[in-house]
N, CA, C, O and the ligand as a Tripos MOL2 file, in Angstrom:
@<TRIPOS>MOLECULE
protein
  301   299    76     0     0
PROTEIN
NO_CHARGES

@<TRIPOS>ATOM
      1 N           1.4770   -2.6580   20.4020 N.3       1 MET1
      2 CA          1.7940   -1.8710   21.6110 C.3       1 MET1
      3 C           0.7030   -0.8190   21.8250 C.2       1 MET1
      4 O           0.2960   -0.1420   20.8800 O.2       1 MET1
      5 N           0.2510   -0.6880   23.0180 N.am      2 SER2
      6 CA         -0.7790    0.3170   23.2790 C.3       2 SER2
      7 C          -0.1800    1.7120   23.2260 C.2       2 SER2
      8 O           1.0290    1.9050   23.3530 O.2       2 SER2
      9 N          -1.0560    2.6620   23.0370 N.am      3 GLU3
     10 CA         -0.6030    4.0330   22.9410 C.3       3 GLU3
     11 C           0.0280    4.4840   24.2580 C.2       3 GLU3
     12 O           0.9680    5.2780   24.2760 O.2       3 GLU3
     13 N          -0.5050    3.9640   25.3440 N.am      4 LEU4
     14 CA          0.0180    4.3550   26.6550 C.3       4 LEU4
     15 C           1.4670    3.8980   26.8030 C.2       4 LEU4
     16 O           2.3270    4.6600   27.2470 O.2       4 LEU4
     17 N           1.7270    2.6440   26.4260 N.am      5 ASN5
     18 CA          3.0950    2.1440   26.5020 C.3       5 ASN5
     19 C           4.0180    2.9020   25.5730 C.2       5 ASN5
     20 O           5.1740    3.1790   25.8920 O.2       5 ASN5
     21 N           3.4730    3.2270   24.4160 N.am      6 GLU6
     22 CA          4.2740    3.9580   23.4500 C.3       6 GLU6
     23 C           4.6970    5.3030   24.0180 C.2       6 GLU6
     24 O           5.8400    5.7320   23.8610 O.2       6 GLU6
     25 N           3.7540    5.9550   24.6770 N.am      7 ARG7
     26 CA          4.0780    7.2610   25.2550 C.3       7 ARG7
     27 C           5.0510    7.1210   26.4130 C.2       7 ARG7
     28 O           5.9340    7.9580   26.5990 O.2       7 ARG7
     29 N           4.8840    6.0580   27.1900 N.am      8 ALA8
     30 CA          5.8100    5.8370   28.3040 C.3       8 ALA8
     31 C           7.2200    5.6020   27.7750 C.2       8 ALA8
     32 O           8.2050    6.0560   28.3580 O.2       8 ALA8
     33 N           7.2930    4.8910   26.6690 N.am      9 GLU9
     34 CA          8.6030    4.6080   26.0860 C.3       9 GLU9
     35 C           9.2420    5.8870   25.5530 C.2       9 GLU9
     36 O          10.4380    6.1230   25.7250 O.2       9 GLU9
     37 N           8.4130    6.7080   24.8980 N.am     10 LYS10
     38 CA          8.9230    7.9860   24.4090 C.3      10 LYS10
     39 C           9.4290    8.8320   25.5720 C.2      10 LYS10
     40 O          10.4900    9.4520   25.5020 O.2      10 LYS10
     41 N           8.6410    8.8390   26.6390 N.am     11 ALA11
     42 CA          9.0210    9.6390   27.8030 C.3      11 ALA11
     43 C          10.3410    9.1580   28.3790 C.2      11 ALA11
     44 O          11.1740    9.9600   28.8000 O.2      11 ALA11
     45 N          10.5280    7.8430   28.3940 N.am     12 ALA12
     46 CA         11.7730    7.2830   28.9210 C.3      12 ALA12
     47 C          12.9550    7.7120   28.0620 C.2      12 ALA12
     48 O          14.0220    8.0510   28.5740 O.2      12 ALA12
     49 N          12.7470    7.6930   26.7390 N.am     13 LYS13
     50 CA         13.8250    8.1050   25.8380 C.3      13 LYS13
     51 C          14.1550    9.5780   26.0260 C.2      13 LYS13
     52 O          15.3200    9.9780   26.0240 O.2      13 LYS13
     53 N          13.1070   10.3730   26.1880 N.am     14 ILE14
     54 CA         13.3220   11.8060   26.3750 C.3      14 ILE14
     55 C          14.0550   12.0560   27.6900 C.2      14 ILE14
     56 O          14.9710   12.8760   27.7520 O.2      14 ILE14
     57 N          13.6500   11.3500   28.7290 N.am     15 SER15
     58 CA         14.2800   11.5330   30.0380 C.3      15 SER15
     59 C          15.7480   11.1200   30.0200 C.2      15 SER15
     60 O          16.5730   11.6570   30.7600 O.2      15 SER15
     61 N          16.0530   10.1500   29.1540 N.am     16 ALA16
     62 CA         17.4320    9.6820   29.0770 C.3      16 ALA16
     63 C          18.3350   10.7090   28.3980 C.2      16 ALA16
     64 O          19.5250   10.7950   28.7010 O.2      16 ALA16
     65 N          17.7660   11.4810   27.4830 N.am     17 ARG17
     66 CA         18.5530   12.4700   26.7390 C.3      17 ARG17
     67 C          17.8340   13.8170   26.6900 C.2      17 ARG17
     68 O          17.4800   14.2880   25.6100 O.2      17 ARG17
     69 N          17.6170   14.4370   27.8440 N.am     18 PRO18
     70 CA         16.8630   15.6990   27.8560 C.3      18 PRO18
     71 C          17.5720   16.8230   27.1190 C.2      18 PRO18
     72 O          16.9470   17.8130   26.7410 O.2      18 PRO18
     73 N          18.8680   16.6760   26.9160 N.am     19 ASP19
     74 CA         19.6150   17.7190   26.1980 C.3      19 ASP19
     75 C          19.2160   17.8050   24.7350 C.2      19 ASP19
     76 O          19.5500   18.7710   24.0480 O.2      19 ASP19
     77 N          18.5060   16.8030   24.2640 N.am     20 ARG20
     78 CA         18.0780   16.8020   22.8620 C.3      20 ARG20
     79 C          16.7140   17.4620   22.6680 C.2      20 ARG20
     80 O          16.2330   17.6020   21.5430 O.2      20 ARG20
     81 N          16.0960   17.8680   23.7870 N.am     21 TYR21
     82 CA         14.7190   18.3550   23.6910 C.3      21 TYR21
     83 C          14.5570   19.6750   24.4330 C.2      21 TYR21
     84 O          15.4460   20.1290   25.1540 O.2      21 TYR21
     85 N          13.3910   20.2700   24.2260 N.am     22 LYS22
     86 CA         13.0220   21.4480   24.9810 C.3      22 LYS22
     87 C          11.4990   21.4610   25.0860 C.2      22 LYS22
     88 O          10.8000   20.7910   24.3250 O.2      22 LYS22
     89 N          11.0010   22.2460   26.0540 N.am     23 VAL23
     90 CA          9.5650   22.2690   26.3170 C.3      23 VAL23
     91 C           8.9900   23.5860   25.8150 C.2      23 VAL23
     92 O           9.5090   24.6560   26.1320 O.2      23 VAL23
     93 N           7.9250   23.5090   25.0380 N.am     24 CYS24
     94 CA          7.2670   24.7130   24.5350 C.3      24 CYS24
     95 C           6.5680   25.4210   25.6950 C.2      24 CYS24
     96 O           5.8360   24.7990   26.4650 O.2      24 CYS24
     97 N           6.8030   26.7280   25.8090 N.am     25 GLU25
     98 CA          6.1540   27.5000   26.8720 C.3      25 GLU25
     99 C           4.6850   27.7620   26.5550 C.2      25 GLU25
    100 O           3.9000   28.0980   27.4420 O.2      25 GLU25
    101 N           4.3260   27.6060   25.2930 N.am     26 GLY26
    102 CA          2.9500   27.8990   24.8990 C.3      26 GLY26
    103 C           2.0060   26.7460   25.1830 C.2      26 GLY26
    104 O           0.9440   26.9360   25.7750 O.2      26 GLY26
    105 N           2.3940   25.5460   24.7590 N.am     27 CYS27
    106 CA          1.4630   24.4170   24.8760 C.3      27 CYS27
    107 C           2.0770   23.2540   25.6420 C.2      27 CYS27
    108 O           1.4390   22.2120   25.7910 O.2      27 CYS27
    109 N           3.3030   23.4120   26.1290 N.am     28 GLU28
    110 CA          3.9860   22.3950   26.9300 C.3      28 GLU28
    111 C           4.3010   21.1300   26.1560 C.2      28 GLU28
    112 O           4.5000   20.0710   26.7510 O.2      28 GLU28
    113 N           4.3480   21.2280   24.8370 N.am     29 SER29
    114 CA          4.8050   20.0960   24.0520 C.3      29 SER29
    115 C           6.3130   19.9530   24.2140 C.2      29 SER29
    116 O           7.0250   20.9250   24.4660 O.2      29 SER29
    117 N           6.7770   18.7280   24.0630 N.am     30 ILE30
    118 CA          8.2170   18.5070   24.0230 C.3      30 ILE30
    119 C           8.6220   18.4460   22.5630 C.2      30 ILE30
    120 O           8.1030   17.6320   21.7990 O.2      30 ILE30
    121 N           9.5330   19.2940   22.1840 N.am     31 VAL31
    122 CA          9.9680   19.3360   20.7910 C.3      31 VAL31
    123 C          11.4790   19.1430   20.7450 C.2      31 VAL31
    124 O          12.1660   19.2790   21.7570 O.2      31 VAL31
    125 N          11.9810   18.8260   19.5640 N.am     32 GLY32
    126 CA         13.4160   18.6640   19.3850 C.3      32 GLY32
    127 C          14.1360   19.9670   19.6460 C.2      32 GLY32
    128 O          13.6230   21.0450   19.3480 O.2      32 GLY32
    129 N          15.3330   19.8610   20.2050 N.am     33 ARG33
    130 CA         16.1030   21.0500   20.5550 C.3      33 ARG33
    131 C          16.3740   21.9360   19.3470 C.2      33 ARG33
    132 O          16.5470   23.1460   19.4960 O.2      33 ARG33
    133 N          16.4120   21.3560   18.1610 N.am     34 ASN34
    134 CA         16.7390   22.1230   16.9590 C.3      34 ASN34
    135 C          15.5400   22.8550   16.3570 C.2      34 ASN34
    136 O          15.7000   23.6530   15.4330 O.2      34 ASN34
    137 N          14.3520   22.5890   16.8720 N.am     35 ALA35
    138 CA         13.1650   23.2190   16.2870 C.3      35 ALA35
    139 C          13.2010   24.7260   16.5140 C.2      35 ALA35
    140 O          13.5400   25.1890   17.6030 O.2      35 ALA35
    141 N          12.8570   25.4700   15.5010 N.am     36 ASN36
    142 CA         12.8090   26.9270   15.6220 C.3      36 ASN36
    143 C          11.5000   27.3860   16.2310 C.2      36 ASN36
    144 O          11.4690   28.3270   17.0230 O.2      36 ASN36
    145 N          10.4220   26.7210   15.8580 N.am     37 ALA37
    146 CA          9.1090   27.0550   16.3840 C.3      37 ALA37
    147 C           8.3880   25.7590   16.7220 C.2      37 ALA37
    148 O           8.6590   24.7080   16.1410 O.2      37 ALA37
    149 N           7.4680   25.8540   17.6710 N.am     38 CYS38
    150 CA          6.7210   24.6680   18.0700 C.3      38 CYS38
    151 C           5.8600   24.1850   16.9000 C.2      38 CYS38
    152 O           5.1040   24.9710   16.3280 O.2      38 CYS38
    153 N           5.9660   22.9100   16.5390 N.am     39 PRO39
    154 CA          5.1460   22.3980   15.4390 C.3      39 PRO39
    155 C           3.6670   22.3210   15.8110 C.2      39 PRO39
    156 O           2.8000   22.2100   14.9440 O.2      39 PRO39
    157 N           3.4010   22.3800   17.0890 N.am     40 ASN40
    158 CA          2.0230   22.2380   17.5630 C.3      40 ASN40
    159 C           1.3020   23.5840   17.6240 C.2      40 ASN40
    160 O           0.2090   23.7220   17.0760 O.2      40 ASN40
    161 N           1.9020   24.5770   18.2840 N.am     41 CYS41
    162 CA          1.2200   25.8610   18.4750 C.3      41 CYS41
    163 C           1.9810   27.0100   17.8180 C.2      41 CYS41
    164 O           1.5560   28.1630   17.8990 O.2      41 CYS41
    165 N           3.0950   26.7030   17.1720 N.am     42 HIS42
    166 CA          3.9040   27.7060   16.4660 C.3      42 HIS42
    167 C           4.5030   28.7400   17.4140 C.2      42 HIS42
    168 O           4.9010   29.8280   16.9990 O.2      42 HIS42
    169 N           4.5590   28.3830   18.6830 N.am     43 GLY43
    170 CA          5.2110   29.2610   19.6400 C.3      43 GLY43
    171 C           6.7200   29.2030   19.4600 C.2      43 GLY43
    172 O           7.2500   28.2640   18.8670 O.2      43 GLY43
    173 N           7.3940   30.2030   19.9720 N.am     44 TYR44
    174 CA          8.8480   30.2250   19.8150 C.3      44 TYR44
    175 C           9.5580   30.4470   21.1410 C.2      44 TYR44
    176 O          10.7480   30.7600   21.1700 O.2      44 TYR44
    177 N           8.8220   30.2850   22.2410 N.am     45 ARG45
    178 CA          9.4480   30.3770   23.5520 C.3      45 ARG45
    179 C           9.5680   28.9740   24.1300 C.2      45 ARG45
    180 O           8.5860   28.2340   24.2050 O.2      45 ARG45
    181 N          10.7720   28.6200   24.5360 N.am     46 PHE46
    182 CA         11.0130   27.2640   25.0090 C.3      46 PHE46
    183 C          11.8070   27.2860   26.3060 C.2      46 PHE46
    184 O          12.6010   28.1930   26.5590 O.2      46 PHE46
    185 N          11.5730   26.2660   27.1180 N.am     47 ASP47
    186 CA         12.3940   26.0280   28.2950 C.3      47 ASP47
    187 C          13.3210   24.8640   27.9590 C.2      47 ASP47
    188 O          12.8670   23.7440   27.7260 O.2      47 ASP47
    189 N          14.6120   25.1370   27.9360 N.am     48 GLU48
    190 CA         15.5700   24.1130   27.5160 C.3      48 GLU48
    191 C          16.2190   23.3870   28.6930 C.2      48 GLU48
    192 O          17.1280   22.5820   28.4920 O.2      48 GLU48
    193 N          15.7700   23.6590   29.9030 N.am     49 SER49
    194 CA         16.4180   23.0140   31.0480 C.3      49 SER49
    195 C          16.0760   21.5230   31.0870 C.2      49 SER49
    196 O          14.9370   21.1220   30.8490 O.2      49 SER49
    197 N          17.0830   20.7240   31.3920 N.am     50 GLY50
    198 CA         16.8900   19.2840   31.4600 C.3      50 GLY50
    199 C          15.8420   18.8880   32.4860 C.2      50 GLY50
    200 O          15.0790   17.9450   32.2800 O.2      50 GLY50
    201 N          15.8130   19.6210   33.5950 N.am     51 GLU51
    202 CA         14.8270   19.3110   34.6360 C.3      51 GLU51
    203 C          13.4090   19.4940   34.1250 C.2      51 GLU51
    204 O          12.5320   18.6680   34.3820 O.2      51 GLU51
    205 N          13.1960   20.5650   33.4110 N.am     52 ARG52
    206 CA         11.8620   20.8500   32.8770 C.3      52 ARG52
    207 C          11.4650   19.8010   31.8440 C.2      52 ARG52
    208 O          10.3240   19.3380   31.8270 O.2      52 ARG52
    209 N          12.4030   19.4350   30.9930 N.am     53 VAL53
    210 CA         12.1080   18.4340   29.9640 C.3      53 VAL53
    211 C          11.7340   17.1100   30.6210 C.2      53 VAL53
    212 O          10.7650   16.4660   30.2180 O.2      53 VAL53
    213 N          12.4990   16.7030   31.6320 N.am     54 ARG54
    214 CA         12.2020   15.4430   32.3240 C.3      54 ARG54
    215 C          10.8300   15.4940   32.9840 C.2      54 ARG54
    216 O          10.0420   14.5530   32.8820 O.2      54 ARG54
    217 N          10.5560   16.6140   33.6650 N.am     55 ALA55
    218 CA          9.2800   16.7440   34.3610 C.3      55 ALA55
    219 C           8.1250   16.6860   33.3680 C.2      55 ALA55
    220 O           7.1040   16.0480   33.6270 O.2      55 ALA55
    221 N           8.2930   17.3520   32.2410 N.am     56 GLN56
    222 CA          7.2130   17.3790   31.2570 C.3      56 GLN56
    223 C           7.0320   16.0160   30.6050 C.2      56 GLN56
    224 O           5.9070   15.6260   30.2890 O.2      56 GLN56
    225 N           8.1170   15.2920   30.4000 N.am     57 ALA57
    226 CA          8.0200   13.9460   29.8390 C.3      57 ALA57
    227 C           7.2060   13.0500   30.7650 C.2      57 ALA57
    228 O           6.4070   12.2350   30.3030 O.2      57 ALA57
    229 N           7.4090   13.2020   32.0670 N.am     58 ALA58
    230 CA          6.6660   12.4040   33.0370 C.3      58 ALA58
    231 C           5.1840   12.7570   32.9930 C.2      58 ALA58
    232 O           4.3250   11.8820   33.0960 O.2      58 ALA58
    233 N           4.8930   14.0460   32.8390 N.am     59 VAL59
    234 CA          3.4930   14.4750   32.7580 C.3      59 VAL59
    235 C           2.8300   13.8810   31.5240 C.2      59 VAL59
    236 O           1.7190   13.3550   31.5950 O.2      59 VAL59
    237 N           3.5190   13.9700   30.3970 N.am     60 LEU60
    238 CA          2.9420   13.4780   29.1490 C.3      60 LEU60
    239 C           2.7240   11.9700   29.1980 C.2      60 LEU60
    240 O           1.7540   11.4660   28.6330 O.2      60 LEU60
    241 N           3.6110   11.2530   29.8610 N.am     61 ALA61
    242 CA          3.4960    9.8030   29.9350 C.3      61 ALA61
    243 C           2.2900    9.3820   30.7610 C.2      61 ALA61
    244 O           1.6990    8.3310   30.5160 O.2      61 ALA61
    245 N           1.9270   10.2040   31.7410 N.am     62 SER62
    246 CA          0.8570    9.8020   32.6500 C.3      62 SER62
    247 C          -0.4780   10.4460   32.3140 C.2      62 SER62
    248 O          -1.5130   10.0630   32.8590 O.2      62 SER62
    249 N          -0.4540   11.4210   31.4200 N.am     63 ARG63
    250 CA         -1.6820   12.1410   31.0990 C.3      63 ARG63
    251 C          -2.6380   11.2480   30.3090 C.2      63 ARG63
    252 O          -2.2260   10.5970   29.3490 O.2      63 ARG63
    253 N          -3.9020   11.2130   30.7060 N.am     64 PRO64
    254 CA         -4.8570   10.3990   29.9570 C.3      64 PRO64
    255 C          -5.0390   10.9250   28.5430 C.2      64 PRO64
    256 O          -4.9980   12.1330   28.3130 O.2      64 PRO64
    257 N          -5.2330   10.0390   27.6200 N.am     65 GLN65
    258 CA         -5.5180   10.4420   26.2550 C.3      65 GLN65
    259 C          -6.9070   11.0390   26.1790 C.2      65 GLN65
    260 O          -7.6550   11.0180   27.1570 O.2      65 GLN65
    261 N          -7.2480   11.5650   25.0310 N.am     66 ILE66
    262 CA         -8.5610   12.1660   24.8260 C.3      66 ILE66
    263 C          -9.6450   11.1310   25.0810 C.2      66 ILE66
    264 O         -10.6590   11.4350   25.7100 O.2      66 ILE66
    265 N          -9.4440    9.9360   24.6070 N.am     67 SER67
    266 CA        -10.3960    8.8690   24.8590 C.3      67 SER67
    267 C          -9.6510    7.6770   25.4310 C.2      67 SER67
    268 O          -8.4870    7.4430   25.1050 O.2      67 SER67
    269 N         -10.3190    6.9360   26.2720 N.am     68 VAL68
    270 CA         -9.7120    5.7490   26.8540 C.3      68 VAL68
    271 C         -10.2280    4.5280   26.1000 C.2      68 VAL68
    272 O         -11.4360    4.3090   26.0020 O.2      68 VAL68
    273 N          -9.3220    3.7560   25.5830 N.am     69 THR69
    274 CA         -9.7090    2.5590   24.8560 C.3      69 THR69
    275 C          -9.5290    1.3410   25.7580 C.2      69 THR69
    276 O          -8.7770    1.4000   26.7310 O.2      69 THR69
    277 N         -10.2100    0.2430   25.4470 N.am     70 PRO70
    278 CA        -10.0100   -0.9880   26.2460 C.3      70 PRO70
    279 C          -8.5620   -1.4080   26.3080 C.2      70 PRO70
    280 O          -8.1190   -1.9430   27.3240 O.2      70 PRO70
    281 N          -7.8180   -1.1810   25.2490 N.am     71 ASP71
    282 CA         -6.3900   -1.5090   25.2470 C.3      71 ASP71
    283 C          -5.6560   -0.8050   26.3670 C.2      71 ASP71
    284 O          -4.8150   -1.3940   27.0460 O.2      71 ASP71
    285 N          -5.9830    0.4550   26.5500 N.am     72 ASP72
    286 CA         -5.3350    1.2360   27.5880 C.3      72 ASP72
    287 C          -5.6270    0.6730   28.9640 C.2      72 ASP72
    288 O          -4.7580    0.6520   29.8350 O.2      72 ASP72
    289 N          -6.8650    0.2150   29.1550 N.am     73 LEU73
    290 CA         -7.2760   -0.2470   30.4730 C.3      73 LEU73
    291 C          -6.6100   -1.5750   30.8330 C.2      73 LEU73
    292 O          -6.4240   -1.8830   32.0100 O.2      73 LEU73
    293 N          -6.2600   -2.3450   29.8310 N.am     74 GLU74
    294 CA         -5.6690   -3.6470   30.1070 C.3      74 GLU74
    295 C          -4.2270   -3.5770   30.5620 C.2      74 GLU74
    296 O          -3.7190   -4.5140   31.1790 O.2      74 GLU74
    297 N          -3.5750   -2.4880   30.2640 N.am     75 THR75
    298 CA         -2.1290   -2.4520   30.5420 C.3      75 THR75
    299 C          -1.8200   -1.9830   31.9330 C.2      75 THR75
    300 O          -0.6510   -1.9010   32.3110 O.2      75 THR75
    301 ZN          3.7340   24.7860   21.5210 Zn       76 ZN76
@<TRIPOS>BOND
     1     1     2 1
     2     2     3 1
     3     3     4 2
     4     3     5 am
     5     5     6 1
     6     6     7 1
     7     7     8 2
     8     7     9 am
     9     9    10 1
    10    10    11 1
    11    11    12 2
    12    11    13 am
    13    13    14 1
    14    14    15 1
    15    15    16 2
    16    15    17 am
    17    17    18 1
    18    18    19 1
    19    19    20 2
    20    19    21 am
    21    21    22 1
    22    22    23 1
    23    23    24 2
    24    23    25 am
    25    25    26 1
    26    26    27 1
    27    27    28 2
    28    27    29 am
    29    29    30 1
    30    30    31 1
    31    31    32 2
    32    31    33 am
    33    33    34 1
    34    34    35 1
    35    35    36 2
    36    35    37 am
    37    37    38 1
    38    38    39 1
    39    39    40 2
    40    39    41 am
    41    41    42 1
    42    42    43 1
    43    43    44 2
    44    43    45 am
    45    45    46 1
    46    46    47 1
    47    47    48 2
    48    47    49 am
    49    49    50 1
    50    50    51 1
    51    51    52 2
    52    51    53 am
    53    53    54 1
    54    54    55 1
    55    55    56 2
    56    55    57 am
    57    57    58 1
    58    58    59 1
    59    59    60 2
    60    59    61 am
    61    61    62 1
    62    62    63 1
    63    63    64 2
    64    63    65 am
    65    65    66 1
    66    66    67 1
    67    67    68 2
    68    67    69 am
    69    69    70 1
    70    70    71 1
    71    71    72 2
    72    71    73 am
    73    73    74 1
    74    74    75 1
    75    75    76 2
    76    75    77 am
    77    77    78 1
    78    78    79 1
    79    79    80 2
    80    79    81 am
    81    81    82 1
    82    82    83 1
    83    83    84 2
    84    83    85 am
    85    85    86 1
    86    86    87 1
    87    87    88 2
    88    87    89 am
    89    89    90 1
    90    90    91 1
    91    91    92 2
    92    91    93 am
    93    93    94 1
    94    94    95 1
    95    95    96 2
    96    95    97 am
    97    97    98 1
    98    98    99 1
    99    99   100 2
   100    99   101 am
   101   101   102 1
   102   102   103 1
   103   103   104 2
   104   103   105 am
   105   105   106 1
   106   106   107 1
   107   107   108 2
   108   107   109 am
   109   109   110 1
   110   110   111 1
   111   111   112 2
   112   111   113 am
   113   113   114 1
   114   114   115 1
   115   115   116 2
   116   115   117 am
   117   117   118 1
   118   118   119 1
   119   119   120 2
   120   119   121 am
   121   121   122 1
   122   122   123 1
   123   123   124 2
   124   123   125 am
   125   125   126 1
   126   126   127 1
   127   127   128 2
   128   127   129 am
   129   129   130 1
   130   130   131 1
   131   131   132 2
   132   131   133 am
   133   133   134 1
   134   134   135 1
   135   135   136 2
   136   135   137 am
   137   137   138 1
   138   138   139 1
   139   139   140 2
   140   139   141 am
   141   141   142 1
   142   142   143 1
   143   143   144 2
   144   143   145 am
   145   145   146 1
   146   146   147 1
   147   147   148 2
   148   147   149 am
   149   149   150 1
   150   150   151 1
   151   151   152 2
   152   151   153 am
   153   153   154 1
   154   154   155 1
   155   155   156 2
   156   155   157 am
   157   157   158 1
   158   158   159 1
   159   159   160 2
   160   159   161 am
   161   161   162 1
   162   162   163 1
   163   163   164 2
   164   163   165 am
   165   165   166 1
   166   166   167 1
   167   167   168 2
   168   167   169 am
   169   169   170 1
   170   170   171 1
   171   171   172 2
   172   171   173 am
   173   173   174 1
   174   174   175 1
   175   175   176 2
   176   175   177 am
   177   177   178 1
   178   178   179 1
   179   179   180 2
   180   179   181 am
   181   181   182 1
   182   182   183 1
   183   183   184 2
   184   183   185 am
   185   185   186 1
   186   186   187 1
   187   187   188 2
   188   187   189 am
   189   189   190 1
   190   190   191 1
   191   191   192 2
   192   191   193 am
   193   193   194 1
   194   194   195 1
   195   195   196 2
   196   195   197 am
   197   197   198 1
   198   198   199 1
   199   199   200 2
   200   199   201 am
   201   201   202 1
   202   202   203 1
   203   203   204 2
   204   203   205 am
   205   205   206 1
   206   206   207 1
   207   207   208 2
   208   207   209 am
   209   209   210 1
   210   210   211 1
   211   211   212 2
   212   211   213 am
   213   213   214 1
   214   214   215 1
   215   215   216 2
   216   215   217 am
   217   217   218 1
   218   218   219 1
   219   219   220 2
   220   219   221 am
   221   221   222 1
   222   222   223 1
   223   223   224 2
   224   223   225 am
   225   225   226 1
   226   226   227 1
   227   227   228 2
   228   227   229 am
   229   229   230 1
   230   230   231 1
   231   231   232 2
   232   231   233 am
   233   233   234 1
   234   234   235 1
   235   235   236 2
   236   235   237 am
   237   237   238 1
   238   238   239 1
   239   239   240 2
   240   239   241 am
   241   241   242 1
   242   242   243 1
   243   243   244 2
   244   243   245 am
   245   245   246 1
   246   246   247 1
   247   247   248 2
   248   247   249 am
   249   249   250 1
   250   250   251 1
   251   251   252 2
   252   251   253 am
   253   253   254 1
   254   254   255 1
   255   255   256 2
   256   255   257 am
   257   257   258 1
   258   258   259 1
   259   259   260 2
   260   259   261 am
   261   261   262 1
   262   262   263 1
   263   263   264 2
   264   263   265 am
   265   265   266 1
   266   266   267 1
   267   267   268 2
   268   267   269 am
   269   269   270 1
   270   270   271 1
   271   271   272 2
   272   271   273 am
   273   273   274 1
   274   274   275 1
   275   275   276 2
   276   275   277 am
   277   277   278 1
   278   278   279 1
   279   279   280 2
   280   279   281 am
   281   281   282 1
   282   282   283 1
   283   283   284 2
   284   283   285 am
   285   285   286 1
   286   286   287 1
   287   287   288 2
   288   287   289 am
   289   289   290 1
   290   290   291 1
   291   291   292 2
   292   291   293 am
   293   293   294 1
   294   294   295 1
   295   295   296 2
   296   295   297 am
   297   297   298 1
   298   298   299 1
   299   299   300 2
@<TRIPOS>SUBSTRUCTURE
     1 MET1         2 RESIDUE 1 A MET
     2 SER2         6 RESIDUE 1 A SER
     3 GLU3        10 RESIDUE 1 A GLU
     4 LEU4        14 RESIDUE 1 A LEU
     5 ASN5        18 RESIDUE 1 A ASN
     6 GLU6        22 RESIDUE 1 A GLU
     7 ARG7        26 RESIDUE 1 A ARG
     8 ALA8        30 RESIDUE 1 A ALA
     9 GLU9        34 RESIDUE 1 A GLU
    10 LYS10       38 RESIDUE 1 A LYS
    11 ALA11       42 RESIDUE 1 A ALA
    12 ALA12       46 RESIDUE 1 A ALA
    13 LYS13       50 RESIDUE 1 A LYS
    14 ILE14       54 RESIDUE 1 A ILE
    15 SER15       58 RESIDUE 1 A SER
    16 ALA16       62 RESIDUE 1 A ALA
    17 ARG17       66 RESIDUE 1 A ARG
    18 PRO18       70 RESIDUE 1 A PRO
    19 ASP19       74 RESIDUE 1 A ASP
    20 ARG20       78 RESIDUE 1 A ARG
    21 TYR21       82 RESIDUE 1 A TYR
    22 LYS22       86 RESIDUE 1 A LYS
    23 VAL23       90 RESIDUE 1 A VAL
    24 CYS24       94 RESIDUE 1 A CYS
    25 GLU25       98 RESIDUE 1 A GLU
    26 GLY26      102 RESIDUE 1 A GLY
    27 CYS27      106 RESIDUE 1 A CYS
    28 GLU28      110 RESIDUE 1 A GLU
    29 SER29      114 RESIDUE 1 A SER
    30 ILE30      118 RESIDUE 1 A ILE
    31 VAL31      122 RESIDUE 1 A VAL
    32 GLY32      126 RESIDUE 1 A GLY
    33 ARG33      130 RESIDUE 1 A ARG
    34 ASN34      134 RESIDUE 1 A ASN
    35 ALA35      138 RESIDUE 1 A ALA
    36 ASN36      142 RESIDUE 1 A ASN
    37 ALA37      146 RESIDUE 1 A ALA
    38 CYS38      150 RESIDUE 1 A CYS
    39 PRO39      154 RESIDUE 1 A PRO
    40 ASN40      158 RESIDUE 1 A ASN
    41 CYS41      162 RESIDUE 1 A CYS
    42 HIS42      166 RESIDUE 1 A HIS
    43 GLY43      170 RESIDUE 1 A GLY
    44 TYR44      174 RESIDUE 1 A TYR
    45 ARG45      178 RESIDUE 1 A ARG
    46 PHE46      182 RESIDUE 1 A PHE
    47 ASP47      186 RESIDUE 1 A ASP
    48 GLU48      190 RESIDUE 1 A GLU
    49 SER49      194 RESIDUE 1 A SER
    50 GLY50      198 RESIDUE 1 A GLY
    51 GLU51      202 RESIDUE 1 A GLU
    52 ARG52      206 RESIDUE 1 A ARG
    53 VAL53      210 RESIDUE 1 A VAL
    54 ARG54      214 RESIDUE 1 A ARG
    55 ALA55      218 RESIDUE 1 A ALA
    56 GLN56      222 RESIDUE 1 A GLN
    57 ALA57      226 RESIDUE 1 A ALA
    58 ALA58      230 RESIDUE 1 A ALA
    59 VAL59      234 RESIDUE 1 A VAL
    60 LEU60      238 RESIDUE 1 A LEU
    61 ALA61      242 RESIDUE 1 A ALA
    62 SER62      246 RESIDUE 1 A SER
    63 ARG63      250 RESIDUE 1 A ARG
    64 PRO64      254 RESIDUE 1 A PRO
    65 GLN65      258 RESIDUE 1 A GLN
    66 ILE66      262 RESIDUE 1 A ILE
    67 SER67      266 RESIDUE 1 A SER
    68 VAL68      270 RESIDUE 1 A VAL
    69 THR69      274 RESIDUE 1 A THR
    70 PRO70      278 RESIDUE 1 A PRO
    71 ASP71      282 RESIDUE 1 A ASP
    72 ASP72      286 RESIDUE 1 A ASP
    73 LEU73      290 RESIDUE 1 A LEU
    74 GLU74      294 RESIDUE 1 A GLU
    75 THR75      298 RESIDUE 1 A THR
    76 ZN76       301 GROUP 0 **** ****
């Protein structure tokens, strides 16, 4: 499975259950609702609204990776 599909699948799962997640205000990562601090930037401010989580999941699913591989282009 390409990384792009994998991310799209993750985003779909997150969108299906946004109550399980929250969005870091520091780096916009989606983290588990139970996390005390962001594992990515160690921030502790989060937006727990389902709308925000869904919107951010969509952004992450469509955002280009650091590098584009031929696998990504084929999908
Ligand atoms: Zn963060």
